[in-house]
C-alpha positions as CSV (number, residue, x, y, z in Angstrom):
1,M,-126.9,18.2,36.7
2,R,-123.7,17.1,34.7
3,K,-126.0,15.3,32.1
4,R,-127.9,18.5,31.4
5,I,-124.5,20.3,31.0
6,W,-123.1,18.0,28.5
7,L,-126.3,17.8,26.4
8,T,-126.4,21.6,26.1
9,V,-122.6,21.6,25.0
10,G,-123.6,18.8,22.3
11,I,-126.6,21.2,20.7
12,L,-124.0,24.0,20.6
13,L,-121.3,22.0,18.8
14,I,-124.0,20.7,16.3
15,L,-125.2,24.1,15.8
16,C,-121.7,25.6,15.0
17,C,-121.1,22.5,12.7
18,G,-124.3,23.5,10.6
19,L,-123.4,27.3,10.4
20,L,-119.7,26.7,9.6
21,L,-120.8,24.1,6.6
22,Q,-123.5,26.6,5.4
23,H,-120.8,29.5,5.1
24,L,-118.5,27.2,3.1
25,A,-121.1,26.7,0.7
26,L,-121.9,30.2,0.3
27,D,-118.1,30.7,-0.4
28,A,-118.1,28.3,-3.1
29,Q,-121.1,29.7,-4.9
30,K,-119.5,33.2,-4.8
31,T,-116.3,31.6,-6.4
32,G,-118.3,29.8,-9.3
33,S,-119.9,33.3,-9.8
34,R,-116.7,35.2,-10.0
35,D,-115.2,32.7,-12.3
36,Y,-118.2,33.0,-15.0
37,G,-117.9,36.7,-14.9
38,T,-114.4,36.5,-15.9
39,V,-115.1,34.4,-18.7
40,A,-117.9,36.9,-19.9
41,E,-115.5,39.7,-19.5
42,T,-113.0,38.3,-21.9
43,N,-115.6,38.4,-24.7
44,R,-115.7,42.4,-24.6
45,P,-113.6,44.2,-27.1
46,N,-110.3,45.5,-25.7
47,Q,-109.1,49.1,-26.6
48,S,-107.8,48.0,-30.0
49,G,-111.2,46.9,-31.1
50,E,-110.2,43.1,-31.3
51,P,-112.2,40.7,-29.5
52,K,-110.3,38.7,-26.6
53,V,-110.4,35.0,-26.4
54,A,-110.9,33.2,-23.3
55,A,-108.7,30.6,-22.2
56,V,-110.3,27.0,-22.1
57,P,-110.1,25.2,-18.9
58,E,-109.5,21.5,-18.8
59,N,-113.0,20.7,-18.1
60,P,-114.9,23.7,-19.8
61,S,-118.5,22.5,-18.5
62,A,-117.4,22.6,-15.0
63,A,-117.1,26.5,-15.1
64,I,-119.0,27.6,-18.0
65,P,-122.4,26.9,-19.0
66,S,-123.0,25.5,-22.5
67,E,-124.7,28.7,-23.6
68,A,-121.8,30.7,-22.5
69,T,-119.3,28.5,-24.4
70,A,-121.1,29.3,-27.5
71,M,-120.7,32.9,-27.0
72,V,-116.7,32.6,-26.7
73,P,-115.8,34.2,-30.3
74,L,-113.1,32.1,-32.4
75,P,-109.8,33.7,-33.2
76,P,-109.6,35.6,-36.5
77,K,-108.0,33.7,-39.4
78,A,-104.6,35.4,-40.1
79,G,-104.6,37.6,-43.3
80,R,-108.4,37.4,-43.2
81,S,-108.7,41.0,-44.8
82,E,-106.5,39.7,-48.0
83,P,-106.4,35.7,-48.1
84,A,-103.7,34.5,-50.0
85,A,-106.3,32.7,-52.2
86,D,-108.2,35.7,-53.0
87,Q,-104.6,37.5,-54.1
88,K,-104.1,34.3,-56.4
89,V,-107.6,34.9,-58.1
90,L,-106.8,38.6,-58.2
91,T,-103.3,37.8,-60.3
92,V,-105.1,35.6,-62.7
93,W,-107.9,38.3,-63.3
94,Q,-105.0,41.0,-64.0
95,A,-103.3,39.1,-66.7
96,P,-102.0,41.8,-69.4
97,I,-104.4,41.9,-72.5
98,E,-103.2,42.8,-76.0
99,F,-105.0,42.1,-79.4
100,Y,-104.1,42.6,-82.9
101,G,-106.9,42.0,-85.6
102,K,-107.7,42.6,-89.1
103,V,-111.2,42.9,-91.2
104,V,-111.5,41.3,-94.6
105,D,-114.5,40.9,-97.1
106,E,-115.5,37.6,-98.8
107,N,-112.6,38.5,-101.6
108,S,-110.0,39.0,-98.7
109,N,-109.8,42.6,-99.2
110,P,-109.1,45.0,-96.3
111,V,-112.3,46.8,-94.9
112,S,-111.6,50.1,-93.2
113,G,-114.0,52.0,-90.8
114,A,-115.4,48.7,-89.2
115,T,-116.4,48.8,-85.5
116,I,-114.8,46.7,-83.2
117,S,-116.0,46.0,-79.9
118,F,-114.0,44.8,-76.8
119,Q,-115.5,43.4,-73.6
120,W,-113.4,42.4,-70.8
121,V,-113.6,41.9,-67.0
122,E,-110.7,43.3,-64.9
123,V,-111.8,41.9,-61.7
124,P,-114.2,39.2,-60.8
125,K,-117.2,41.7,-59.8
126,E,-119.8,43.7,-61.8
127,E,-117.9,46.8,-61.4
128,G,-114.9,45.3,-63.3
129,N,-116.7,45.0,-66.4
130,R,-114.9,47.1,-69.2
131,T,-115.9,47.8,-73.0
132,T,-114.4,49.9,-75.4
133,N,-114.8,50.4,-79.4
134,V,-112.2,51.2,-82.0
135,D,-112.3,51.4,-85.9
136,S,-110.3,49.6,-88.2
137,D,-107.8,51.9,-90.2
138,S,-107.2,51.7,-94.1
139,S,-105.3,48.4,-94.0
140,G,-108.4,47.0,-92.0
141,L,-106.1,46.7,-88.8
142,F,-106.9,47.2,-85.5
143,S,-105.7,46.8,-81.9
144,L,-106.2,46.8,-78.1
145,H,-103.6,47.7,-75.3
146,D,-103.0,48.2,-71.7
147,A,-106.2,46.1,-70.6
148,R,-106.2,43.7,-67.9
149,G,-108.2,40.5,-67.3
150,P,-108.4,36.7,-68.2
151,S,-110.3,36.7,-71.6
152,L,-111.3,38.9,-74.2
153,S,-114.4,39.1,-76.3
154,V,-114.3,40.6,-79.8
155,S,-117.2,41.4,-82.2
156,V,-117.0,43.2,-85.7
157,R,-119.8,44.8,-87.7
158,K,-120.0,47.6,-90.3
159,D,-123.0,49.1,-91.8
160,G,-123.6,47.7,-95.5
161,Y,-121.9,44.5,-94.8
162,Y,-123.1,41.0,-93.1
163,S,-121.2,40.2,-90.1
164,S,-119.9,36.2,-89.8
165,R,-122.3,34.1,-87.8
166,E,-119.7,31.5,-87.7
167,E,-117.2,33.9,-86.0
168,G,-119.6,35.2,-83.6
169,H,-118.0,36.6,-80.7
170,P,-115.1,34.8,-80.0
171,A,-113.2,34.9,-76.7
172,F,-109.4,35.0,-76.4
173,K,-107.7,33.7,-73.2
174,Y,-104.8,35.3,-71.3
175,G,-102.5,34.4,-68.5
176,V,-102.6,31.1,-67.1
177,Y,-105.5,30.0,-69.3
178,A,-104.1,31.2,-72.4
179,N,-104.6,28.8,-75.3
180,P,-100.9,27.7,-76.5
181,D,-102.1,28.4,-80.3
182,F,-103.1,31.8,-79.6
183,S,-100.1,34.7,-79.0
184,P,-101.1,38.3,-79.7
185,D,-98.7,39.3,-82.7
186,P,-99.1,42.4,-84.7
187,L,-97.4,40.5,-87.6
188,T,-100.1,37.9,-87.7
189,P,-103.6,39.3,-86.5
190,V,-106.7,37.4,-86.1
191,V,-108.8,37.7,-89.2
192,F,-112.3,38.8,-89.0
193,H,-114.7,38.4,-91.9
194,L,-117.6,40.4,-93.5
195,H,-119.4,40.0,-96.4
196,R,-120.3,43.1,-98.6
197,A,-124.1,43.6,-99.1
198,R,-125.3,44.1,-102.6
199,P,-128.5,44.8,-104.0
200,G,-131.4,41.8,-102.9
201,V,-133.8,40.2,-105.0
202,E,-137.2,38.6,-103.9
203,L,-136.8,34.8,-103.4
204,V,-139.0,31.8,-103.1
205,T,-138.2,30.4,-99.7
206,S,-139.1,27.3,-97.5
207,A,-140.9,29.4,-95.0
208,N,-144.2,28.1,-94.2
209,G,-146.4,29.7,-91.7
210,I,-144.1,30.2,-88.5
211,R,-141.7,27.5,-89.8
212,P,-138.8,28.1,-91.9
213,D,-138.4,24.8,-93.3
214,V,-140.5,22.2,-95.0
215,A,-140.9,18.8,-93.2
216,V,-141.2,15.9,-95.5
217,R,-141.7,12.4,-94.5
218,V,-139.7,9.6,-96.5
219,P,-139.9,5.9,-96.1
220,K,-136.8,4.2,-94.7
221,D,-137.0,1.5,-97.2
222,N,-135.4,3.8,-100.3
223,T,-138.9,4.4,-101.7
224,P,-138.4,7.6,-103.4
225,V,-140.5,10.6,-102.6
226,R,-140.9,14.0,-104.7
227,V,-141.0,17.4,-103.3
228,D,-142.5,20.5,-105.1
229,L,-140.4,23.3,-104.0
230,F,-142.8,26.0,-105.1
231,Q,-145.8,24.4,-103.4
232,K,-143.7,23.4,-100.3
233,Q,-145.0,19.8,-100.0
234,A,-144.7,16.4,-101.6
235,S,-145.8,16.0,-105.1
236,G,-145.4,13.3,-107.9
237,T,-144.5,16.3,-110.3
238,G,-142.0,17.9,-107.8
239,Q,-138.7,19.1,-109.0
240,L,-136.6,17.4,-106.2
241,E,-136.7,13.5,-105.3
242,I,-135.3,12.1,-102.1
243,S,-134.9,8.5,-100.9
244,Q,-133.2,6.8,-97.7
245,S,-132.1,3.8,-96.0
246,K,-132.4,3.8,-92.3
247,P,-132.6,0.6,-90.3
248,P,-133.9,0.5,-86.7
249,W,-131.5,3.1,-85.1
250,K,-130.5,1.3,-82.0
251,E,-128.8,-1.3,-83.7
252,A,-127.8,0.7,-87.0
253,T,-124.4,0.4,-88.3
254,N,-124.9,2.1,-91.5
255,W,-127.5,4.4,-93.2
256,S,-127.9,6.7,-96.3
257,F,-130.0,9.3,-98.0
258,R,-130.1,10.2,-101.9
259,I,-131.1,13.3,-103.4
260,S,-131.8,13.8,-107.2
261,I,-132.9,16.7,-109.6
262,P,-133.6,14.9,-112.9
263,A,-133.9,18.0,-114.6
264,G,-131.2,19.9,-112.8
265,G,-128.4,19.1,-110.5
266,L,-126.8,19.9,-106.9
267,V,-123.5,21.2,-105.7
268,E,-122.5,20.7,-102.2
269,N,-120.8,23.7,-100.4
270,E,-120.0,24.9,-96.9
271,D,-120.4,28.7,-97.9
272,E,-121.7,30.8,-94.9
273,F,-123.3,33.2,-97.3
274,Q,-124.9,31.2,-100.1
275,F,-125.7,34.6,-102.2
276,E,-124.3,33.4,-105.6
277,A,-125.0,29.9,-107.4
278,P,-122.1,28.7,-109.6
279,E,-122.8,28.2,-113.3
280,T,-121.3,24.7,-113.7
281,N,-120.3,21.5,-111.7
282,F,-123.9,20.5,-110.9
283,L,-124.5,16.6,-110.4
284,P,-128.1,15.2,-111.1
285,T,-127.8,13.2,-108.0
286,V,-126.0,13.1,-104.7
287,E,-125.6,10.2,-102.1
288,C,-124.8,10.3,-98.6
289,H,-123.5,7.4,-96.7
290,F,-122.7,7.0,-93.2
291,A,-121.1,3.7,-91.6
292,K,-120.1,3.0,-88.2
293,G,-116.5,3.1,-87.6
294,D,-115.7,5.5,-90.6
295,T,-114.7,9.1,-89.7
296,N,-118.0,10.7,-91.2
297,W,-120.2,8.6,-88.9
298,V,-123.0,10.6,-87.4
299,T,-126.4,10.1,-86.5
300,H,-127.7,13.5,-87.5
301,V,-126.2,15.3,-90.2
302,T,-127.1,18.8,-92.1
303,K,-126.0,19.2,-95.8
304,Q,-126.4,22.3,-97.9
305,F,-126.2,22.5,-101.8
306,Y,-126.6,25.2,-104.6
307,I,-129.6,23.7,-106.9
308,T,-130.8,24.3,-110.5
309,F,-133.5,23.0,-112.3
310,G,-136.1,23.5,-114.9
311,E,-136.2,25.3,-118.4
312,P,-135.6,28.3,-118.2
313,R,-132.9,27.5,-115.6
314,K,-133.9,28.4,-112.0
315,Y,-131.0,28.7,-109.3
316,G,-131.3,28.5,-105.4
317,W,-129.8,26.9,-102.4
318,L,-131.1,24.2,-100.4
319,R,-130.2,22.8,-96.9
320,I,-131.2,19.3,-95.8
321,E,-131.5,17.9,-92.1
322,S,-131.7,14.1,-91.4
323,D,-131.6,12.1,-88.5
324,L,-131.1,8.2,-88.3
325,A,-134.2,7.7,-85.9
326,Q,-136.6,9.6,-88.0
327,E,-138.4,9.3,-91.6
328,T,-139.0,13.1,-91.5
329,L,-136.6,15.3,-93.4
330,F,-136.3,19.2,-93.0
331,L,-135.5,21.1,-96.2
332,T,-134.8,24.8,-95.9
333,Y,-134.4,26.6,-99.0
334,A,-134.4,29.7,-101.4
335,I,-135.0,30.0,-105.0
336,N,-134.7,33.0,-107.4
337,P,-137.7,32.5,-109.9
338,S,-136.1,35.0,-112.5
339,G,-133.3,32.6,-113.5
340,S,-130.7,35.1,-112.0
341,R,-128.0,33.4,-110.1
342,N,-128.4,36.0,-107.6
343,L,-129.6,34.5,-104.1
344,E,-129.1,37.4,-102.0
345,P,-132.1,38.3,-100.1
346,P,-133.6,42.0,-99.8
347,N,-131.5,43.8,-97.5
């Protein structure tokens, strides 16, 4: 009888222990769920609209699954709406702009009524683009005030005048990027050049089909080649004679070419507008030498000349382009066949 009683008591104890362990396990699961819910709640915006940031436990993976960790927002950076770097950039783009200029013609006479176009950008965005136009006064002077930006582009034009291709649309820097050689000063305005257009004349040019120039192959061993400027090709009876000396370009230390007009001559020039040939100072031969180490050393060169030839005299201009590595030279020219020194094309 006693054995049956002890057996029953033992079975009851075992059942109670099992129930107790099951209850403890359920409590542990509920506790974990409440922790996870707390973390998710902190991701909701508070009344001010700013997201909360959860405190990360010592071992985050023990309480929060990896996908939940990825959802926790990072704290906003201080001053995100206007970072210091952005403010510095804006300060650079807000440099005060002032400009003083003067327009003159080819004889340095002031040009009044020229249109000057200004372009600048006040902020580094498309809506910051600014433009305005002003006219030069009776002294050729003009100016710009009360603008802001890091640079200013200036162009000048007037009907009846050629604008300078060399000047183009120069940009002037301001603020931290300002060139030390440039300082806006009404007493020393920036000078812009226009060239007055005169009645033009019909000219014989080097235009050859779609090409503006004539390509001539000249041996590199100083063998001369004649070129007929009217026929636009090499010819034994041509007005112009060219020869050149060019060693293999990879090891070249010097090279040269020679231009002759036996029944006339050449005058080298750097005029932007070659509209009037001179009367005198023509040389029958011009030689160009280039030696490595000299200040004039180049491997590609363009030279321009006024030319005269024939009887009665004819005048023109010639531009020759030569490269150390090539046999071919390129000639661009215009000739007045009437004998006048006027080389301005029709307007």
